[in-house]
N, C-alpha and C positions, 0 to 999 in steps of 0.2 A: 502494499497500499504504501502511494507517495501525497502527500497530505500535503494540498498547498494551503494560502491563507491570500484573504482579495481583503479591501473594503470595502462594500458594499455602495456602492453611488444613488439605488432606487429599491425600494421595497421585492422583494421575488417570493413570491409562494413556494417556490420553493423549502425556503427558512419559515416562513409559514407554518409549514406541513412538520418541518421536525422539531417546532417547539409543540404542537399539537403533540407530539409522539413522548414528549420528556417529563415526566415529573416534576420535576427539580423548576420547569420553568419557569416562568409569572408575567403579569403585565409589561411589565420593567424591563423583559429582553427582545420585544418587537421592537421594525422598525418605525412602527408607526408612534408608539411611545418615546423615541428617540426621538421622528420629527417636534414631539407634543415640548419636549425640553427644550430640542433649537431655539424652534421661535420664539418661547414664554420667555429663554431669559438666552438668549441669543449666543451658545458656545458655538463652539467648532467637535463638532464631531464622528466615532466613528464608527460606525460599525462593521467588526471583522468574520468572514464566517471562513469557515475552516471545511472545505471537501477532499473530498476523494473519487478526483473523476469530478460527478453529474452531480453526486451524493454530496448532502450538507450533512459537518463530523462535530461542525462549536460550532455556535460563535459564543461572539464577546463583544458588548455595545461600552464604547467609550466614552464619553462628553473632555476633555479644554478645560480647565476651569480654573481662571482667575483670579487671587482673591488676596489684598492689600492681609488681611486678618493673615491667609495660611500659604503665602503662595499660591503660585502657578504648577495645577497639576493633568495630571492623568486621574480620573477616576470614573470606576465603573457605575452608573447609575447614578448622578446626581443627584440630588434632594430625595435620597432611594435608600431604603433600608434593603434594600434585595438589591443583588447585583454576583458582579462573575462573569465567570465561562459556564456555559452548557455545552453540555459535550456528551456524545458517546464509544469517546475513541476512546484511550491515555492520551497516547501521539498527538492527539491535536491538543489538549491541554500545552504540551508546550511550545506547541503551534503556535499559537495561539498567544 
């Protein structure tokens, strides 16, 4: 298996189907939620997708947050307690 990671530029139904199949996924992992955060807070967002061929094997939504108090940083799911990668394959976690 060869896992490749890409930054998603638009919603992908395959990612939605992958998230529906995972019990550890939340609404905060969806591309749609990332768009809400982007429009609301004007954050730069990165929606990482790990694929094995065409199959989605993992997702990691990230937001670049600038803060005078905490500094500039990348976080998985700004303004949410739920984040981190969602994968079905350990190699995908390492790649994300």
